N, C-alpha and C positions, 0 to 999 in steps of 0.2 A: 503493499499501499505505500501512497505516495503521500505524505502529510504536509500540509500547508505552512507556510513560515511567513512571519511577519517580525517588525521591530517596533520598539515602544521609542519614546521621546529621547532616550538616552543612544539611540543607534544600536542597542542590544539586539540579538536576534532570539526570537523565542520560536517554539514549535508546539502544534497543537496537542502532541501526544509526548511524553518522556519516552527518551531512548535506553535500551537496555540492550547490553551484549548479546549478538545473536548469532549462532554458528551452524548454519546447516538446519541440521535435524534437530527438531523441538525437543525430543528426548535427552540429548546429549546437552543441552544449555541446562535444562532441569536439573541432570544429573551434578553437573559443575556446582550449580548452586546448592545441592543439598550437600555434597561434599565439604562445600566451604563454609557452611554450617554447621556443620559436626567439627569441623577443626577449633572454630570460634568458640571454644567452650566458655559457659558461664554459670555461676552458681546464684540464680537471683535470689534476692530478699525482696518478698512481696510484704506490701501494706494490706490493710483490708480493701478489698476490691468492691466497688461499688458499681464499675461500669465494665462492660464486656469487649465494645467495640467502639469507634471513633468514624463519624463521617465528618469529613472536612469541606467545606464550602469555599473555594477560593476565588476572591474577585481580584483577578490580576490587574495590576496597574495603579493601583492605590484608590480604593472607592472614597467617594466625599461624604464622609461620615457625618460631617455637619448638615449635611441635607437629607440624612437617613434617618438616624438614630440620636442626632443630638442638636436639634433645630435651636436657633437664638431668636425667635421673634421679637424680642425687646431690642436686641442690637441694632447698630445702624444699617442703611439698607444696603450698602457696599460689602456687608458681613451676612445678614440675614438672609439675604437671596430670594427669589421668588416662590418658594413652596412654604405652605401652611402645616401648622402642625396639628394632628387629629386625635382625640382621646383613643384610647386603647383598652384592653380588658384587663390593665392592671392598673388600678386607681392611682392617678396622678401623673401618669407615664403618658407621655403624647411623643408621636413619630411622624414621619413625612404622609402627608396625604395622599402618596402615591404609592403608599405599601398598605391599603385597607384590609387585605388577607392576612398580614402579617400582625395589625392591630389587632385582630381578634385571637390570637395564641400567645401575646405576649405574658399573659398570666403563667403560661407554662416555661419561660426563659430566664435567663441571667443575662442582662444587659450592661455588660461592662464600659462605662464612658468615659474611664480616665486612664486608659493606656497610652503610653508614650514610649518613644525612643529617641535615638539620635540620628538615624542613617536615613534620611530622604533620598534613597537611590534604589532604584527597581533591585537589580540583582542582590547587593547586600543587604537589603530589606526584608527581600523574599528570604533570602536564607536565614536572616534572624528569627523572623516569623515562625520558619518552619521548625527550628533546630534550639531555638531558646538560646543560640550563641552568636554574637558579633563575628561575621568572617575574620578569620586571618589565616596568612599565607603559610602558617607553622602546621596547620591541622585543619581537616575537613572534620567537621562535625555532625553527626548522622542526625537525620530528621526523625521527628516525632512517630512517624508511621515506621520508620526503620528499627527505630529501638521498641516499638511494640511488637512489630516480627521477631525479634529477636528475645526478649523477653518472656512472651505469651504465646503459650502453645496453642496450635489450630488444629481442626479434624484432618484426618487423613486425607489428602487428596484436595485441601482447599488452599489457596493461597494466603498468605498470612495480611499481604498488603498490597492493594490495587489502587492504581490512580489513572485518571484521566482529566484532561482538561489542559490549563494553559500554564503550569508551575514550571519553573526554571528548572532543568536537569541537574545542578549541582545541590540545589535546595532540598530536593525529595528524595536524596540518594541516603545508600549506608554509611557515608562517609567512611571515618575510620573502623568501622566494624565491618568494612568489607563490600563487596558486589553481592554476597548472598543475602544481604539485607535490602537490595535496591527493589523498588515496586515492581511488580508485574503490569507490565503495560496493557492497556485499552486501547484497542484499533478498531476503525470504523466510524461509521455516522451516526452518533447519538440521535438526532433528527429524524434518521429514518429507522432508527430502531436497530442499525446493524453494528452490532458491538460484540467483540470477543475480546479475549485475554491473550497475548502473545505469548506462547509457551504452554498453551493448554488446548491447542488444534496442531495439528498435523500438515503438513505441507501437501498441496496438491498431488495425487495421486500416490500418495504414501499412506499404507494403513497400520492400524494398531498392530494387528496380526504380524505385518512386517517387521516393525519395531521391536515387537518380543522376541522375533526367532532370528532377527538379524545377527549372524554369527559376526560378521565383520565389525558390527557395532559393539559387540561385547570385547573382541579383541582390541578395539579402539579404546576402550573404558581402561581395559586392562594396562595396555602401553602407557597412557597418559598419566593416569592417577595412582596406580597400585603403588609405587615408590613413594608418592607423595603423602597418600594415606599410611603408609607403614611408618615414615618418619614422626607422622603429625598424631601416631598413636590414636589414630581412628577406629572405634569400636565396630566392628562387624565388616563384613565384604563388600566389594563394590558391587554385587549383586542386589545387596539391600538398599540402596541408593538407585538402583535401576528400578527395583520394584517400587520405592516411591515415587520416582519420577512417572512410571507407567500409571501408578494410583491418581496422581494429578490429572494426567491425560483421560485417564477412564471417568473420573468424577463425575458425576451426574449432576450434583448439586449446584457447582460453579457455573457448569455450562448451561443450568436450568436459569440460573439467575438472568441470564440475557435473553432470555424468551418471553419476551412483554406479551405474546399472546395469550398466556396464561394469566395475564390481569384482565380484569372486566373493561369495558369502554368506560364505565364512569371513573375509576382510579386512573385510568391513563389521562381524561379530560381535566381529573383533578390536579394534578401534576403538570400538565401542559405537554405538548408532543414536541416543543423545541429541543435545543442541545441540553438546557439546564435540568428542565423536567424530566426528562429521559434518564439524564445520568442522576438525578436525586432517586428515581424509581428504581433503578438498577441497583442503586447504592444500598437502598432499604433490603431489596431482595438478596444482595451480597451479604448483608451482616447477618441476615438470617440463615445464611447457608454455612456461615461461622467464618467469614472474614473478620480479621481484626481491626483493619485500617483502611479506609476508602475515600479517595480524595477525588472531590469532583470540580468543576468550576468553569468560570468563562471569563475571558479577558474583554480589553476596552474600557477598563475603566479609569483609564490616564487621562481625563478629561480638563486638558490645559483650553481648551476652547468650547464653546457652547455647552458647558457643564449640564445645564438646565433642561435643553432640549435631549439630550443624549440620555440622560438620565430619566426625564418623563415619557419620553417615545418609546425606549429601548429596554435599557438595562432594569429599571425599576420593576416594571411591570412584570418581567420573566422572572426575577429575583423574589418579588412578592408572591408570586403562582408555586414557585416550585421549593421555595424555603419552607412557606406556611403549609403547603401540601405535605412536605418530608415530617415536618413536625407533628401535625394533625394525624397523619397516618399511623407513625411510629406510637403513638398515643393510643391510638385506636387498636393497633396490634399488640399492645402489650410490652414494647419495645423499648420505649423511650426512657424508661429508668434504667436499662441496662446500657444504652447508647448515647456517647455523648456527639450533638451536632454544634460544629465550631464554623463560626462564617467569620471570615477576616480576609484582610488583603497585605499588604508588606506594609502600608502607611497610610494617612489619611490625606486630606486637600486643604489648602491655606484659607484661614478663616477670611481673608479677604479676597474678593471676587478682582480678577485682572483685568487688563483693558479688552479682553477678547471673550467676555462674559463666560470664562472658565476659571478654575481653581487650581493651583500649582501644588508641586509636594510638599508636605507638611507632616512631621514624623512626631513635632512635640506634643500633639493630642488626638487620640483617635478612638474609634469604639468599635468593640466585637461584640458577638453574640454567643451565646453558649446556652446550650438547653440539654437537658436529661444527665443522665449518668452521674449521679451524686450532685449536680449542682443544684442550686434554691430553684425553684419554681416561683417565678413573679417577684423578682429582685433587679434593682438598678444598683450596680455595683459602682460607685464614685462617682466624680462630676467633674466638670470644667468650668473656667470662669465665664462671667457673662459673655463675653465676645469669642469664647472655645479656643481661646489661645494656648493654655496650658491646663493640665489636672489641677483642681482646688482643694479635693478630697480623696483620700484613697489611692493615690497615683501607684502606678504598676507596669512593671516591664514584660516583654514577651518571654523572658526567663521565667517569670512567676504565673504566667497564664502555662506554659509548657509544663513546669513543676506540677500544678495543681491537677492538670490532666492525667500525667502519669500517676499521681498520687490516687486518683480516683478509680485508674485502670489497677490500682493495687500494686503499682512498682514504686518503690521506694527511690525517689529522685536524687538522694544521697549515696546509693550504692555503689559500690566499685565494681566496673567490669575489667577483664583481661581483655585487649586487644590480641589479634590473631598473632601478632608479634611479641606479644607478652608484655606489652605496657600496661601498665594500670590505669584505669581512666575513672573518675568520679561522674557518675549522670550530668550533675547539676550542682555545680559549687557554689552558685548565688539565688538561685531561683526560690522565692518565697511562697510557700504556700498561701493561697487566699481564703483562709479561713471563713470569712464571713461571707463568702460566696457558696460556703458547701452545705448541702442540705442537712 
């Protein structure tokens, strides 16, 4: 499949889908990943788990949260903008008039209005939000999804970490944990419902029976990995890794998650049949199948010009429908208590509107939405000053959000891991748990 390529205002190249190393036969790639996972041994220390899975809704480009979640109707006109606030299902909370469906579910979410950081640049800001660490050339830190994949078990045949959307390659990967914890990539056209996970399908003309019986493939496994496995003291034989790889290829649960024909028309319409709505519905089905971390999203939130037109006509209606439907549906299915929904972008936008009717990069104040999985229902966490410039109460940083999510998943953010090279690493040295946001 040929993916679309586009650039942001900084000239950085993005891809519709995250790329993962892929060599010829799918079974070989999976076996490689499984072998690497066994080598990167870990002795996890688990906290009290309140959540089993995470669905991350990533708004690439930097959403204008001052026009979405934290409007300033009393501020001067060059700050308050064109949108009006409307009441929500949570007493005292108002959000943007162009998110009426989300207004009806705010009693089920924690809205963090006091998040900030110091990196108003797309690539580094995205890394910071995904990993909880400021980027450094000395070390690549793993994403939340990769940490989840390493620390939590998943059912046999189910990929632990699946991503699709427009998140940057380096931000969503395993970092120092290694490529074994990179995400499984979703390919296809979400709007048309043509979705599949790379590595969980076979090349055209190649059958599962051929994969199982192909002596040449087994010889390749032996020649390439046998010595490495012995040196790494990996328990079991290479045949066991092949069996796990084949189990992933055989697994019906994950493949069925992409078959939206199993959903009734009313549910499809509830989410919307565009890219974000389809992705949100598939994400719900994936966590039902046992996937631990799913990242979906849509780009285009870099609104340096025509901010209000773009938000009103395109971005907000699609997000309003898809995100509200996801929260409603998870709650109806009894999954919200055990699934964290996390909606964020790399930074916010400037409180002051520029000369092109847009807002520029602003990391000093932003808002994110968290729902389910141990977070309080019906809570506004923190606040910003009257003009939305900086947090005024309960200021927090990306490391705090990441540490709290891990805590809710039962992962102690202070525990120490050992990398494949033997280096000890603490998951989070500085992130603080947002106790007031917890149920």
